[in-house]
N, C-alpha and C positions, 0 to 999 in steps of 0.2 A: 074545186066545191064537192062535198064529200056527197054522193048521192046513196049512199045509205047502203050500199053494196062492197064498199072498199074501207077499213077501217079507217080514221082518220089517225096517221102516225106520228102529228102534232097535238091532239088536244090529251086532255087531262082525263085520268080516268076517269067514267062518269057519274059515279058514286064519291069520291073526292068534288067536282064539279058542282055537282047536286048542295055539298052543306057548307062551302065556300058562301059568306055572305060579304059580296062585294061594296065598298061605297058608288057613293054617284057616280065616280070615272073608273071605276069596274078592279079597283083597287084591295088589299089585304095587306094590312099591318107582319112583317115580319122579322120577328125579333130574332137576332144572332146571339146565340151562346154557345161560349168552347167547352165542347161534349164533354172532359174530363173536370173540369173545374168547378162549372158552371158560373163561369164568368159571362156577364152580362156584356156584349162589345158593342153592340150597334141597333138599331131600327131602319130598316128598307120598307119596301115597299113593291109590293109582285102583282102582278096583272096575270092570268092563264097562262100565258105564252111563259113568263118569267118561270113559273112556279113549274111548267113543263120542264123546261130547261134546266131548273135546279136539278130536279128530279131525276132526270135522265144523262147530264153530262156529269153529275158529281159535283159541281163546282156551282157558287150563288150566284143566281142570275137577279138582275133588278129592273123594275122600272123604274127612270130619273124625272119626278116629276118636272122638276127644272128645267132639264136638257127636253126631253120628251121622246127619251130614246133609249134602247136596253143597254145596262151597262154589266158585263159578269165581271165580280170583289177582284182586283189585282191583273186583270190584263192590260194596265198601264205601269201601276204603281208596284208589283211583284208580291203585294199580301193578297196571297190567295186565301182564298175559304175551301176549305174541304169539308164536302157533306157528309156528315154521321149518319142522322136521320134527321127528319122534318115529322113533326104533330100538328094535329088544326087542334083550336080549345075548343071549349063546351058548345061555344057560341057557334062558332064557324067564321069569325069576323078577325082572327089572328092563329099566325103561324108563328111556331118556334121552329128552328132552325138550325139542329147542334150541329156544331163545325171544330174542324181543326187547323184553327186560324197559323198561318203563315205571315210575320211579321206583325204590322201593327194594323187594327182595327178600323182606327178613324182615319178621316184625311188630313189631321191637322198632326201624323205620327204620333199618336198617344195609342199604347194597346187598345183602349174601351172607348168608347164616346163620351160616356159617364165617369169624368174624372174630377165633374163640377159637383162639389155636393153644394145642398141651400141648406140653411140652419132650418130646423123645426123650433116652431113655437108652440110650447103647449102652453093650453090656457089653464 
């Protein structure tokens, strides 16, 4: 517990934490984008600790809603995401994480999770 005298090294900077608008589970959406091409790779979820790890370790860490645990992208697959930059949207309810993706971003083996197009119907 931080008694106010010693900085909490695992906390987000107060200005960042104050801007985040988390859902009922304390999570914020994180859009992952290839830094040099702009290709959208995937969407994951972060809580404060996952964002802190992402910002301080240089690798993307998510909170797995299905497993209820942290997971750092690439630890088991080798498909690592090296962080280039992180931005918060104007409403504070989404993050844009620009990465250098090594290998596939999707658990299916596809480069991106967005490989299924839905035909648009124009009225």
